[in-house]
Steps between C-alpha positions, in 0.01 A plus 500: 500500500645838405528782756201702370277193518619443858408857597158461334454182703577694821205731438272203437627343824424825688143508363450135599635575851255789533215270400587254781378767745805413714705816573807298601519342152496847346754648742741213430544640146642829635854569623514587873573867422254529209288809450132473408300798375161328505191547287236554767697663780672838528766358735838386367601157635870459589548142621338158522283588801357809331458322166321214675270746675397643162436158349291382797256781411528466120462120498183524708340633177562162332696644205507316168763652274599494136785660308401737220848611389855454623829654388815326624851648504811331637805670650733230634366389838217758484181457296207736452151394396242774450160503342132455578305248702142460603342371820145397579438567869210367710363642821187314602260508207684789330760432231714782363761520230836669564710565192847612603849586378793314654876510523687210656876522550669166569851420618667166455627354828713191435273302265163657580331833436321707764294816471696799632257772386132480406282792399135462407243771436147503370476566129338837433190499285522635150 
């Protein structure tokens, strides 16, 4: 598998982890000092505990995600994947759609990649 395919696979793995509704599975994909600028919170998350706190809330909405577009660039042991994804969120009987932009920055540690920076923001209408 080439490096770009591996990075694409990492995003798919992240979406699958989110869909488990288990915040620990999601947090395991982030480096200990990762930064998360989340979609539905104004607070920047600076470490695993803060990232987990965000995902406890987000995963309670039973997100089901899909990738609309991804753009992968490689720079040695750093990779960037940015694009668009979409989540269906459920709260009780109400289901909403959240289309968002994303940027994931990965760093290769030994033989595995971890997220070191993740930004996600709702896609503006129009």
